[in-house]
PDB file of N, CA, C, O and CB in Angstrom:
ATOM      1  N   MET A   1      -7.109  -7.227   1.153  1.00  0.00           N
ATOM      2  CA  MET A   1      -6.449  -8.614   0.527  1.00  0.00           C
ATOM      3  C   MET A   1      -5.150  -8.541   0.292  1.00  0.00           C
ATOM      4  O   MET A   1      -4.963  -7.389  -0.100  1.00  0.00           O
ATOM      5  CB  MET A   1      -6.993  -9.060  -0.778  1.00  0.00           C
ATOM      6  N   HIS A   2      -3.980  -9.208   0.309  1.00  0.00           N
ATOM      7  CA  HIS A   2      -2.919  -8.721   0.018  1.00  0.00           C
ATOM      8  C   HIS A   2      -2.145 -10.546  -0.058  1.00  0.00           C
ATOM      9  O   HIS A   2      -1.514 -11.087   0.851  1.00  0.00           O
ATOM     10  CB  HIS A   2      -2.405  -7.373   1.241  1.00  0.00           C
ATOM     11  N   THR A   3      -2.459 -11.105  -1.359  1.00  0.00           N
ATOM     12  CA  THR A   3      -1.287 -11.982  -0.819  1.00  0.00           C
ATOM     13  C   THR A   3      -0.624 -12.865  -1.611  1.00  0.00           C
ATOM     14  O   THR A   3      -0.767 -13.177  -2.793  1.00  0.00           O
ATOM     15  CB  THR A   3      -1.663 -12.753   0.180  1.00  0.00           C
ATOM     16  N   PHE A   4       0.409 -13.346  -0.437  1.00  0.00           N
ATOM     17  CA  PHE A   4       2.123 -13.088  -1.517  1.00  0.00           C
ATOM     18  C   PHE A   4       2.744 -14.558  -1.243  1.00  0.00           C
ATOM     19  O   PHE A   4       2.963 -15.083  -0.151  1.00  0.00           O
ATOM     20  CB  PHE A   4       3.645 -11.481  -0.718  1.00  0.00           C
ATOM     21  N   THR A   5       2.976 -15.097  -2.604  1.00  0.00           N
ATOM     22  CA  THR A   5       3.667 -16.199  -2.716  1.00  0.00           C
ATOM     23  C   THR A   5       4.553 -16.170  -3.111  1.00  0.00           C
ATOM     24  O   THR A   5       4.905 -15.741  -4.210  1.00  0.00           O
ATOM     25  CB  THR A   5       3.325 -16.941  -3.148  1.00  0.00           C
ATOM     26  N   LEU A   6       5.735 -17.104  -1.447  1.00  0.00           N
ATOM     27  CA  LEU A   6       6.930 -17.394  -1.636  1.00  0.00           C
ATOM     28  C   LEU A   6       7.582 -19.148  -2.052  1.00  0.00           C
ATOM     29  O   LEU A   6       7.004 -20.107  -2.565  1.00  0.00           O
ATOM     30  CB  LEU A   6       7.379 -16.828  -0.408  1.00  0.00           C
ATOM     31  N   LYS A   7       8.795 -19.001  -1.630  1.00  0.00           N
ATOM     32  CA  LYS A   7       9.267 -20.019  -2.089  1.00  0.00           C
ATOM     33  C   LYS A   7       8.923 -20.874  -0.999  1.00  0.00           C
ATOM     34  O   LYS A   7       9.135 -22.048  -1.301  1.00  0.00           O
ATOM     35  CB  LYS A   7      10.596 -19.928  -2.499  1.00  0.00           C
ATOM     36  N   GLY A   8       8.515 -20.743   0.043  1.00  0.00           N
ATOM     37  CA  GLY A   8       8.301 -21.358   1.326  1.00  0.00           C
ATOM     38  C   GLY A   8       6.731 -21.605   1.770  1.00  0.00           C
ATOM     39  O   GLY A   8       6.255 -22.431   2.549  1.00  0.00           O
ATOM     40  N   GLY A   9       6.064 -20.496   0.917  1.00  0.00           N
ATOM     41  CA  GLY A   9       4.462 -20.671   1.255  1.00  0.00           C
ATOM     42  C   GLY A   9       3.433 -20.092   0.828  1.00  0.00           C
ATOM     43  O   GLY A   9       3.358 -20.269  -0.388  1.00  0.00           O
ATOM     44  N   ARG A  10       2.352 -19.308   1.334  1.00  0.00           N
ATOM     45  CA  ARG A  10       1.928 -18.464   0.540  1.00  0.00           C
ATOM     46  C   ARG A  10       1.068 -17.966   1.668  1.00  0.00           C
ATOM     47  O   ARG A  10       0.677 -18.862   2.417  1.00  0.00           O
ATOM     48  CB  ARG A  10       1.368 -18.930  -0.820  1.00  0.00           C
ATOM     49  N   ALA A  11       0.598 -16.478   2.026  1.00  0.00           N
ATOM     50  CA  ALA A  11       0.215 -15.565   3.195  1.00  0.00           C
ATOM     51  C   ALA A  11      -0.988 -14.499   2.678  1.00  0.00           C
ATOM     52  O   ALA A  11      -0.793 -13.801   1.683  1.00  0.00           O
ATOM     53  CB  ALA A  11       1.648 -14.689   3.736  1.00  0.00           C
ATOM     54  N   THR A  12      -1.907 -14.451   3.237  1.00  0.00           N
ATOM     55  CA  THR A  12      -2.436 -13.265   2.822  1.00  0.00           C
ATOM     56  C   THR A  12      -2.462 -12.906   4.367  1.00  0.00           C
ATOM     57  O   THR A  12      -2.238 -13.573   5.377  1.00  0.00           O
ATOM     58  CB  THR A  12      -3.877 -13.268   1.845  1.00  0.00           C
ATOM     59  N   VAL A  13      -2.958 -11.094   4.067  1.00  0.00           N
ATOM     60  CA  VAL A  13      -2.685 -10.030   5.090  1.00  0.00           C
ATOM     61  C   VAL A  13      -4.070  -9.002   4.567  1.00  0.00           C
ATOM     62  O   VAL A  13      -4.344  -8.475   3.489  1.00  0.00           O
ATOM     63  CB  VAL A  13      -0.845  -9.239   4.933  1.00  0.00           C
ATOM     64  N   ALA A  14      -4.724  -9.030   5.867  1.00  0.00           N
ATOM     65  CA  ALA A  14      -5.743  -8.013   5.636  1.00  0.00           C
ATOM     66  C   ALA A  14      -4.854  -6.533   5.601  1.00  0.00           C
ATOM     67  O   ALA A  14      -3.772  -6.547   6.188  1.00  0.00           O
ATOM     68  CB  ALA A  14      -6.979  -8.094   6.929  1.00  0.00           C
ATOM     69  N   VAL A  15      -5.251  -5.366   4.982  1.00  0.00           N
ATOM     70  CA  VAL A  15      -4.739  -4.409   5.103  1.00  0.00           C
ATOM     71  C   VAL A  15      -5.512  -3.497   5.286  1.00  0.00           C
ATOM     72  O   VAL A  15      -6.331  -3.481   4.368  1.00  0.00           O
ATOM     73  CB  VAL A  15      -4.069  -4.250   4.368  1.00  0.00           C
ATOM     74  N   GLY A  16      -5.706  -2.611   6.103  1.00  0.00           N
ATOM     75  CA  GLY A  16      -6.404  -1.382   6.422  1.00  0.00           C
ATOM     76  C   GLY A  16      -5.942  -0.177   5.665  1.00  0.00           C
ATOM     77  O   GLY A  16      -5.400  -0.190   4.559  1.00  0.00           O
ATOM     78  N   GLU A  17      -6.265   1.012   6.504  1.00  0.00           N
ATOM     79  CA  GLU A  17      -5.777   2.058   6.702  1.00  0.00           C
ATOM     80  C   GLU A  17      -4.672   2.757   7.019  1.00  0.00           C
ATOM     81  O   GLU A  17      -3.889   3.545   6.491  1.00  0.00           O
ATOM     82  CB  GLU A  17      -6.210   2.236   7.120  1.00  0.00           C
ATOM     83  N   THR A  18      -4.950   1.946   8.566  1.00  0.00           N
ATOM     84  CA  THR A  18      -3.897   2.562   9.293  1.00  0.00           C
ATOM     85  C   THR A  18      -3.002   1.176  10.378  1.00  0.00           C
ATOM     86  O   THR A  18      -2.187   1.500  11.242  1.00  0.00           O
ATOM     87  CB  THR A  18      -4.758   3.948  10.292  1.00  0.00           C
ATOM     88  N   ASP A  19      -3.343  -0.198  10.114  1.00  0.00           N
ATOM     89  CA  ASP A  19      -2.821  -1.770  10.122  1.00  0.00           C
ATOM     90  C   ASP A  19      -3.111  -2.807   9.112  1.00  0.00           C
ATOM     91  O   ASP A  19      -3.764  -2.785   8.069  1.00  0.00           O
ATOM     92  CB  ASP A  19      -3.298  -2.409  11.254  1.00  0.00           C
ATOM     93  N   CYS A  20      -2.300  -3.908   9.847  1.00  0.00           N
ATOM     94  CA  CYS A  20      -2.381  -5.614   8.894  1.00  0.00           C
ATOM     95  C   CYS A  20      -2.761  -6.019   9.755  1.00  0.00           C
ATOM     96  O   CYS A  20      -2.949  -5.312  10.745  1.00  0.00           O
ATOM     97  CB  CYS A  20      -1.142  -6.616   8.246  1.00  0.00           C
ATOM     98  N   ARG A  21      -3.086  -7.587   9.736  1.00  0.00           N
ATOM     99  CA  ARG A  21      -3.965  -7.927  10.049  1.00  0.00           C
ATOM    100  C   ARG A  21      -3.576  -9.690   9.494  1.00  0.00           C
ATOM    101  O   ARG A  21      -4.009 -10.050   8.399  1.00  0.00           O
ATOM    102  CB  ARG A  21      -5.107  -6.954   9.548  1.00  0.00           C
ATOM    103  N   ILE A  22      -2.724 -10.692  10.383  1.00  0.00           N
ATOM    104  CA  ILE A  22      -2.405 -12.135   9.260  1.00  0.00           C
ATOM    105  C   ILE A  22      -4.146 -13.046   8.715  1.00  0.00           C
ATOM    106  O   ILE A  22      -5.081 -13.465   9.397  1.00  0.00           O
ATOM    107  CB  ILE A  22      -1.146 -13.702  10.549  1.00  0.00           C
ATOM    108  N   VAL A  23      -3.995 -13.036   7.796  1.00  0.00           N
ATOM    109  CA  VAL A  23      -5.563 -13.824   7.186  1.00  0.00           C
ATOM    110  C   VAL A  23      -5.170 -15.249   7.201  1.00  0.00           C
ATOM    111  O   VAL A  23      -5.783 -15.900   8.048  1.00  0.00           O
ATOM    112  CB  VAL A  23      -6.154 -13.376   5.349  1.00  0.00           C
ATOM    113  N   SER A  24      -4.330 -15.896   6.507  1.00  0.00           N
ATOM    114  CA  SER A  24      -3.962 -17.031   6.990  1.00  0.00           C
ATOM    115  C   SER A  24      -2.240 -17.183   6.121  1.00  0.00           C
ATOM    116  O   SER A  24      -1.770 -16.356   5.339  1.00  0.00           O
ATOM    117  CB  SER A  24      -5.302 -18.264   6.627  1.00  0.00           C
ATOM    118  N   ALA A  25      -1.729 -18.206   6.478  1.00  0.00           N
ATOM    119  CA  ALA A  25      -0.554 -18.640   6.190  1.00  0.00           C
ATOM    120  C   ALA A  25      -0.237 -19.552   5.879  1.00  0.00           C
ATOM    121  O   ALA A  25      -0.058 -19.997   7.012  1.00  0.00           O
ATOM    122  CB  ALA A  25       0.015 -18.554   6.740  1.00  0.00           C
ATOM    123  N   THR A  26       0.086 -20.504   5.129  1.00  0.00           N
ATOM    124  CA  THR A  26       0.470 -21.756   4.760  1.00  0.00           C
ATOM    125  C   THR A  26       1.554 -22.669   3.993  1.00  0.00           C
ATOM    126  O   THR A  26       1.633 -23.013   2.813  1.00  0.00           O
ATOM    127  CB  THR A  26      -0.263 -21.912   4.378  1.00  0.00           C
ATOM    128  N   PRO A  27       2.342 -22.923   5.094  1.00  0.00           N
ATOM    129  CA  PRO A  27       3.614 -23.251   4.542  1.00  0.00           C
ATOM    130  C   PRO A  27       3.720 -24.633   3.079  1.00  0.00           C
ATOM    131  O   PRO A  27       2.789 -25.438   3.065  1.00  0.00           O
ATOM    132  CB  PRO A  27       4.443 -23.740   6.024  1.00  0.00           C
ATOM    133  N   ALA A  28       4.608 -24.758   2.205  1.00  0.00           N
ATOM    134  CA  ALA A  28       4.770 -25.514   1.187  1.00  0.00           C
ATOM    135  C   ALA A  28       5.730 -26.628   2.127  1.00  0.00           C
ATOM    136  O   ALA A  28       6.415 -26.429   3.130  1.00  0.00           O
ATOM    137  CB  ALA A  28       5.417 -24.684  -0.218  1.00  0.00           C
ATOM    138  N   GLU A  29       5.380 -28.231   1.112  1.00  0.00           N
ATOM    139  CA  GLU A  29       5.700 -29.058   1.940  1.00  0.00           C
ATOM    140  C   GLU A  29       7.133 -29.245   2.141  1.00  0.00           C
ATOM    141  O   GLU A  29       7.814 -29.543   1.159  1.00  0.00           O
ATOM    142  CB  GLU A  29       5.113 -30.080   1.646  1.00  0.00           C
ATOM    143  N   GLY A  30       7.623 -29.122   3.167  1.00  0.00           N
ATOM    144  CA  GLY A  30       8.324 -29.300   4.445  1.00  0.00           C
ATOM    145  C   GLY A  30       8.898 -28.295   4.666  1.00  0.00           C
ATOM    146  O   GLY A  30      10.115 -28.281   4.850  1.00  0.00           O
ATOM    147  N   TRP A  31       8.209 -27.307   4.693  1.00  0.00           N
ATOM    148  CA  TRP A  31       8.604 -26.128   5.722  1.00  0.00           C
ATOM    149  C   TRP A  31       8.213 -25.491   6.546  1.00  0.00           C
ATOM    150  O   TRP A  31       7.078 -25.219   6.157  1.00  0.00           O
ATOM    151  CB  TRP A  31       8.856 -25.380   5.446  1.00  0.00           C
ATOM    152  N   GLU A  32       8.352 -25.036   7.453  1.00  0.00           N
ATOM    153  CA  GLU A  32       7.898 -24.616   9.027  1.00  0.00           C
ATOM    154  C   GLU A  32       7.668 -22.969   8.784  1.00  0.00           C
ATOM    155  O   GLU A  32       8.241 -22.188   8.024  1.00  0.00           O
ATOM    156  CB  GLU A  32       9.334 -24.993  10.432  1.00  0.00           C
ATOM    157  N   LEU A  33       6.664 -22.790   9.682  1.00  0.00           N
ATOM    158  CA  LEU A  33       5.768 -21.557   9.439  1.00  0.00           C
ATOM    159  C   LEU A  33       5.928 -20.942  11.307  1.00  0.00           C
ATOM    160  O   LEU A  33       5.824 -21.630  12.323  1.00  0.00           O
ATOM    161  CB  LEU A  33       3.743 -22.141   8.728  1.00  0.00           C
ATOM    162  N   GLN A  34       6.227 -19.326  11.183  1.00  0.00           N
ATOM    163  CA  GLN A  34       6.162 -18.937  12.086  1.00  0.00           C
ATOM    164  C   GLN A  34       5.848 -17.300  11.533  1.00  0.00           C
ATOM    165  O   GLN A  34       6.083 -16.718  10.474  1.00  0.00           O
ATOM    166  CB  GLN A  34       7.281 -19.415  12.888  1.00  0.00           C
ATOM    167  N   THR A  35       5.155 -16.871  12.911  1.00  0.00           N
ATOM    168  CA  THR A  35       4.485 -15.838  12.943  1.00  0.00           C
ATOM    169  C   THR A  35       4.183 -15.119  13.982  1.00  0.00           C
ATOM    170  O   THR A  35       3.496 -15.509  14.926  1.00  0.00           O
ATOM    171  CB  THR A  35       3.656 -16.041  12.498  1.00  0.00           C
ATOM    172  N   TRP A  36       4.877 -13.612  13.811  1.00  0.00           N
ATOM    173  CA  TRP A  36       5.087 -12.573  15.190  1.00  0.00           C
ATOM    174  C   TRP A  36       3.975 -10.929  15.040  1.00  0.00           C
ATOM    175  O   TRP A  36       4.437  -9.995  14.384  1.00  0.00           O
ATOM    176  CB  TRP A  36       7.221 -11.998  15.181  1.00  0.00           C
ATOM    177  N   THR A  37       3.202 -10.853  15.409  1.00  0.00           N
ATOM    178  CA  THR A  37       2.569 -10.034  15.213  1.00  0.00           C
ATOM    179  C   THR A  37       2.246  -8.480  16.716  1.00  0.00           C
ATOM    180  O   THR A  37       1.511  -8.446  17.703  1.00  0.00           O
ATOM    181  CB  THR A  37       1.488 -11.001  14.708  1.00  0.00           C
ATOM    182  N   GLU A  38       3.332  -7.377  16.060  1.00  0.00           N
ATOM    183  CA  GLU A  38       3.586  -6.459  17.394  1.00  0.00           C
ATOM    184  C   GLU A  38       2.502  -5.423  17.238  1.00  0.00           C
ATOM    185  O   GLU A  38       1.569  -5.876  16.576  1.00  0.00           O
ATOM    186  CB  GLU A  38       5.204  -5.678  17.502  1.00  0.00           C
ATOM    187  N   PRO A  39       2.360  -4.443  17.549  1.00  0.00           N
ATOM    188  CA  PRO A  39       1.718  -3.443  17.706  1.00  0.00           C
ATOM    189  C   PRO A  39       1.697  -2.151  16.310  1.00  0.00           C
ATOM    190  O   PRO A  39       0.818  -1.441  15.821  1.00  0.00           O
ATOM    191  CB  PRO A  39       2.297  -3.051  19.019  1.00  0.00           C
ATOM    192  N   TYR A  40       3.057  -2.339  16.079  1.00  0.00           N
ATOM    193  CA  TYR A  40       3.131  -1.681  14.560  1.00  0.00           C
ATOM    194  C   TYR A  40       3.925  -2.282  13.709  1.00  0.00           C
ATOM    195  O   TYR A  40       4.810  -1.628  13.158  1.00  0.00           O
ATOM    196  CB  TYR A  40       3.603  -0.316  14.488  1.00  0.00           C
ATOM    197  N   TRP A  41       3.713  -3.967  13.380  1.00  0.00           N
ATOM    198  CA  TRP A  41       4.138  -4.709  12.627  1.00  0.00           C
ATOM    199  C   TRP A  41       3.972  -6.136  12.557  1.00  0.00           C
ATOM    200  O   TRP A  41       3.388  -6.725  13.466  1.00  0.00           O
ATOM    201  CB  TRP A  41       5.064  -4.450  12.662  1.00  0.00           C
ATOM    202  N   LEU A  42       4.218  -6.458  12.027  1.00  0.00           N
ATOM    203  CA  LEU A  42       3.515  -8.095  11.676  1.00  0.00           C
ATOM    204  C   LEU A  42       4.745  -9.310  10.099  1.00  0.00           C
ATOM    205  O   LEU A  42       5.320  -8.954   9.070  1.00  0.00           O
ATOM    206  CB  LEU A  42       1.195  -7.470  10.657  1.00  0.00           C
ATOM    207  N   ARG A  43       4.616 -10.404  10.652  1.00  0.00           N
ATOM    208  CA  ARG A  43       5.912 -11.031  10.071  1.00  0.00           C
ATOM    209  C   ARG A  43       5.973 -12.596  10.050  1.00  0.00           C
ATOM    210  O   ARG A  43       6.385 -13.213  11.033  1.00  0.00           O
ATOM    211  CB  ARG A  43       7.138 -10.535  10.913  1.00  0.00           C
ATOM    212  N   ILE A  44       5.525 -13.265   8.835  1.00  0.00           N
ATOM    213  CA  ILE A  44       5.532 -14.154   8.343  1.00  0.00           C
ATOM    214  C   ILE A  44       6.108 -15.074   8.119  1.00  0.00           C
ATOM    215  O   ILE A  44       5.635 -15.552   7.088  1.00  0.00           O
ATOM    216  CB  ILE A  44       5.373 -13.997   7.890  1.00  0.00           C
ATOM    217  N   THR A  45       7.162 -15.854   8.600  1.00  0.00           N
ATOM    218  CA  THR A  45       8.455 -16.373   8.286  1.00  0.00           C
ATOM    219  C   THR A  45       8.052 -18.094   7.991  1.00  0.00           C
ATOM    220  O   THR A  45       7.635 -18.831   8.885  1.00  0.00           O
ATOM    221  CB  THR A  45       9.633 -16.033   9.686  1.00  0.00           C
ATOM    222  N   PHE A  46       8.266 -18.515   6.614  1.00  0.00           N
ATOM    223  CA  PHE A  46       8.832 -19.507   6.382  1.00  0.00           C
ATOM    224  C   PHE A  46      10.609 -20.386   6.230  1.00  0.00           C
ATOM    225  O   PHE A  46      11.637 -20.198   5.580  1.00  0.00           O
ATOM    226  CB  PHE A  46       8.225 -19.406   5.594  1.00  0.00           C
ATOM    227  N   LEU A  47      10.093 -21.405   7.302  1.00  0.00           N
ATOM    228  CA  LEU A  47      11.630 -21.325   7.343  1.00  0.00           C
ATOM    229  C   LEU A  47      11.732 -23.229   6.445  1.00  0.00           C
ATOM    230  O   LEU A  47      10.759 -23.895   6.093  1.00  0.00           O
ATOM    231  CB  LEU A  47      12.444 -21.058   9.562  1.00  0.00           C
ATOM    232  N   LYS A  48      13.302 -23.641   6.308  1.00  0.00           N
ATOM    233  CA  LYS A  48      13.440 -24.788   5.593  1.00  0.00           C
ATOM    234  C   LYS A  48      15.012 -25.407   5.184  1.00  0.00           C
ATOM    235  O   LYS A  48      15.265 -25.599   3.995  1.00  0.00           O
ATOM    236  CB  LYS A  48      12.652 -24.483   4.408  1.00  0.00           C
ATOM    237  N   ASP A  49      16.006 -25.693   6.208  1.00  0.00           N
ATOM    238  CA  ASP A  49      17.328 -26.059   5.862  1.00  0.00           C
ATOM    239  C   ASP A  49      18.199 -24.522   5.969  1.00  0.00           C
ATOM    240  O   ASP A  49      19.368 -24.289   5.658  1.00  0.00           O
ATOM    241  CB  ASP A  49      17.322 -26.840   4.239  1.00  0.00           C
ATOM    242  N   GLY A  50      17.625 -24.019   6.274  1.00  0.00           N
ATOM    243  CA  GLY A  50      18.817 -22.195   6.353  1.00  0.00           C
ATOM    244  C   GLY A  50      17.946 -21.765   5.616  1.00  0.00           C
ATOM    245  O   GLY A  50      18.457 -20.709   5.989  1.00  0.00           O
ATOM    246  N   LYS A  51      17.260 -21.533   5.040  1.00  0.00           N
ATOM    247  CA  LYS A  51      16.513 -21.033   3.829  1.00  0.00           C
ATOM    248  C   LYS A  51      15.311 -20.326   4.603  1.00  0.00           C
ATOM    249  O   LYS A  51      14.467 -20.977   5.219  1.00  0.00           O
ATOM    250  CB  LYS A  51      16.014 -22.317   2.680  1.00  0.00           C
ATOM    251  N   GLU A  52      15.310 -18.797   4.508  1.00  0.00           N
ATOM    252  CA  GLU A  52      13.425 -18.277   5.026  1.00  0.00           C
ATOM    253  C   GLU A  52      13.162 -17.582   3.764  1.00  0.00           C
ATOM    254  O   GLU A  52      13.910 -17.239   2.849  1.00  0.00           O
ATOM    255  CB  GLU A  52      13.089 -16.894   6.685  1.00  0.00           C
ATOM    256  N   SER A  53      11.833 -17.458   3.968  1.00  0.00           N
ATOM    257  CA  SER A  53      10.830 -16.623   2.851  1.00  0.00           C
ATOM    258  C   SER A  53       9.730 -15.792   4.213  1.00  0.00           C
ATOM    259  O   SER A  53       8.847 -16.194   4.971  1.00  0.00           O
ATOM    260  CB  SER A  53       9.651 -18.111   1.430  1.00  0.00           C
ATOM    261  N   SER A  54      10.403 -14.481   3.950  1.00  0.00           N
ATOM    262  CA  SER A  54       9.642 -13.384   4.541  1.00  0.00           C
ATOM    263  C   SER A  54       8.879 -12.724   4.215  1.00  0.00           C
ATOM    264  O   SER A  54       9.128 -12.368   3.062  1.00  0.00           O
ATOM    265  CB  SER A  54      10.059 -12.710   4.860  1.00  0.00           C
ATOM    266  N   ALA A  55       7.867 -12.237   4.641  1.00  0.00           N
ATOM    267  CA  ALA A  55       6.689 -11.472   4.299  1.00  0.00           C
ATOM    268  C   ALA A  55       6.356 -10.254   5.433  1.00  0.00           C
ATOM    269  O   ALA A  55       6.252 -10.541   6.625  1.00  0.00           O
ATOM    270  CB  ALA A  55       5.453 -12.541   4.179  1.00  0.00           C
ATOM    271  N   PHE A  56       6.214  -8.997   4.985  1.00  0.00           N
ATOM    272  CA  PHE A  56       6.359  -7.980   6.442  1.00  0.00           C
ATOM    273  C   PHE A  56       5.341  -6.887   6.340  1.00  0.00           C
ATOM    274  O   PHE A  56       5.871  -6.098   5.557  1.00  0.00           O
ATOM    275  CB  PHE A  56       7.981  -7.139   6.629  1.00  0.00           C
ATOM    276  N   CYS A  57       4.455  -6.509   6.605  1.00  0.00           N
ATOM    277  CA  CYS A  57       3.809  -5.558   6.980  1.00  0.00           C
ATOM    278  C   CYS A  57       4.269  -4.917   7.990  1.00  0.00           C
ATOM    279  O   CYS A  57       4.490  -5.478   9.063  1.00  0.00           O
ATOM    280  CB  CYS A  57       2.774  -5.846   7.144  1.00  0.00           C
ATOM    281  N   THR A  58       4.580  -2.999   7.668  1.00  0.00           N
ATOM    282  CA  THR A  58       4.940  -2.288   9.257  1.00  0.00           C
ATOM    283  C   THR A  58       3.697  -1.394   9.227  1.00  0.00           C
ATOM    284  O   THR A  58       2.855  -1.639   8.363  1.00  0.00           O
ATOM    285  CB  THR A  58       6.657  -1.221   9.474  1.00  0.00           C
ATOM    286  N   TRP A  59       3.499  -0.411  10.058  1.00  0.00           N
ATOM    287  CA  TRP A  59       2.605   0.724   9.968  1.00  0.00           C
ATOM    288  C   TRP A  59       3.146   1.457  10.411  1.00  0.00           C
ATOM    289  O   TRP A  59       3.396   2.210   9.469  1.00  0.00           O
ATOM    290  CB  TRP A  59       1.473   0.769  10.417  1.00  0.00           C
ATOM    291  N   ASN A  60       3.676   1.954  11.459  1.00  0.00           N
ATOM    292  CA  ASN A  60       4.525   2.727  12.627  1.00  0.00           C
ATOM    293  C   ASN A  60       4.722   4.120  12.309  1.00  0.00           C
ATOM    294  O   ASN A  60       5.751   4.721  11.999  1.00  0.00           O
ATOM    295  CB  ASN A  60       5.992   2.121  12.862  1.00  0.00           C
ATOM    296  N   ALA A  61       3.044   4.675  12.502  1.00  0.00           N
ATOM    297  CA  ALA A  61       2.958   6.355  11.687  1.00  0.00           C
ATOM    298  C   ALA A  61       3.233   6.656  10.532  1.00  0.00           C
ATOM    299  O   ALA A  61       3.460   7.819  10.200  1.00  0.00           O
ATOM    300  CB  ALA A  61       3.748   7.336  12.132  1.00  0.00           C
ATOM    301  N   LEU A  62       3.266   5.382   9.501  1.00  0.00           N
ATOM    302  CA  LEU A  62       3.038   5.405   8.500  1.00  0.00           C
ATOM    303  C   LEU A  62       1.609   4.600   7.583  1.00  0.00           C
ATOM    304  O   LEU A  62       0.842   3.792   8.106  1.00  0.00           O
ATOM    305  CB  LEU A  62       4.164   5.142   8.301  1.00  0.00           C
ATOM    306  N   PRO A  63       1.570   4.858   6.799  1.00  0.00           N
ATOM    307  CA  PRO A  63       0.358   4.132   5.910  1.00  0.00           C
ATOM    308  C   PRO A  63       1.319   2.413   6.286  1.00  0.00           C
ATOM    309  O   PRO A  63       2.461   2.152   6.666  1.00  0.00           O
ATOM    310  CB  PRO A  63       0.201   4.881   3.579  1.00  0.00           C
ATOM    311  N   PRO A  64      -0.242   1.353   5.820  1.00  0.00           N
ATOM    312  CA  PRO A  64       1.517   0.392   5.894  1.00  0.00           C
ATOM    313  C   PRO A  64       1.483  -0.061   4.903  1.00  0.00           C
ATOM    314  O   PRO A  64       0.610  -0.081   4.035  1.00  0.00           O
ATOM    315  CB  PRO A  64       1.960  -0.923   6.956  1.00  0.00           C
ATOM    316  N   ARG A  65       3.101  -0.737   5.008  1.00  0.00           N
ATOM    317  CA  ARG A  65       3.944  -1.079   4.252  1.00  0.00           C
ATOM    318  C   ARG A  65       3.773  -3.074   4.140  1.00  0.00           C
ATOM    319  O   ARG A  65       3.586  -3.860   5.069  1.00  0.00           O
ATOM    320  CB  ARG A  65       5.371  -0.325   4.897  1.00  0.00           C
ATOM    321  N   LEU A  66       3.909  -3.325   2.851  1.00  0.00           N
ATOM    322  CA  LEU A  66       4.367  -5.037   1.941  1.00  0.00           C
ATOM    323  C   LEU A  66       5.661  -4.518   2.173  1.00  0.00           C
ATOM    324  O   LEU A  66       6.219  -3.434   2.341  1.00  0.00           O
ATOM    325  CB  LEU A  66       3.885  -5.542  -0.130  1.00  0.00           C
ATOM    326  N   ASP A  67       5.938  -5.844   2.109  1.00  0.00           N
ATOM    327  CA  ASP A  67       7.829  -6.073   2.175  1.00  0.00           C
ATOM    328  C   ASP A  67       7.810  -7.635   2.092  1.00  0.00           C
ATOM    329  O   ASP A  67       6.979  -8.322   2.687  1.00  0.00           O
ATOM    330  CB  ASP A  67       8.842  -5.447   3.981  1.00  0.00           C
ATOM    331  N   THR A  68       8.733  -8.094   1.358  1.00  0.00           N
ATOM    332  CA  THR A  68       9.187  -9.969   1.397  1.00  0.00           C
ATOM    333  C   THR A  68      10.705 -10.103   1.652  1.00  0.00           C
ATOM    334  O   THR A  68      11.304  -9.115   1.227  1.00  0.00           O
ATOM    335  CB  THR A  68       8.900 -10.929  -0.340  1.00  0.00           C
ATOM    336  N   TYR A  69      11.231 -10.714   2.024  1.00  0.00           N
ATOM    337  CA  TYR A  69      12.386 -10.932   2.357  1.00  0.00           C
ATOM    338  C   TYR A  69      13.058 -13.125   1.951  1.00  0.00           C
ATOM    339  O   TYR A  69      12.727 -13.975   2.777  1.00  0.00           O
ATOM    340  CB  TYR A  69      12.202 -10.274   4.157  1.00  0.00           C
ATOM    341  N   GLU A  70      13.923 -13.558   0.655  1.00  0.00           N
ATOM    342  CA  GLU A  70      13.745 -14.312   0.873  1.00  0.00           C
ATOM    343  C   GLU A  70      15.860 -14.659   0.871  1.00  0.00           C
ATOM    344  O   GLU A  70      16.717 -14.071   0.213  1.00  0.00           O
ATOM    345  CB  GLU A  70      12.456 -14.819   0.033  1.00  0.00           C
ATOM    346  N   THR A  71      16.021 -15.806   1.881  1.00  0.00           N
ATOM    347  CA  THR A  71      17.329 -16.274   1.429  1.00  0.00           C
ATOM    348  C   THR A  71      17.319 -17.693   0.905  1.00  0.00           C
ATOM    349  O   THR A  71      18.360 -18.206   0.494  1.00  0.00           O
ATOM    350  CB  THR A  71      18.308 -16.175   2.539  1.00  0.00           C
TER     351      THR A  71
END
């Protein structure tokens, strides 16, 4: 399990040997939540007033990699 604490909220991702899955995502007050789950990646994004806080997990032919992006 890996928990991201971002400006826009908290997200927990279960990280396996070959993939990831979203366990929970809770936006901070006033932030909106969007999620995407695709065959080789997932994204959790919190949005508010043109700002973005995102957590990613990618695993296309490689071990899972975690990353974040905030504006």
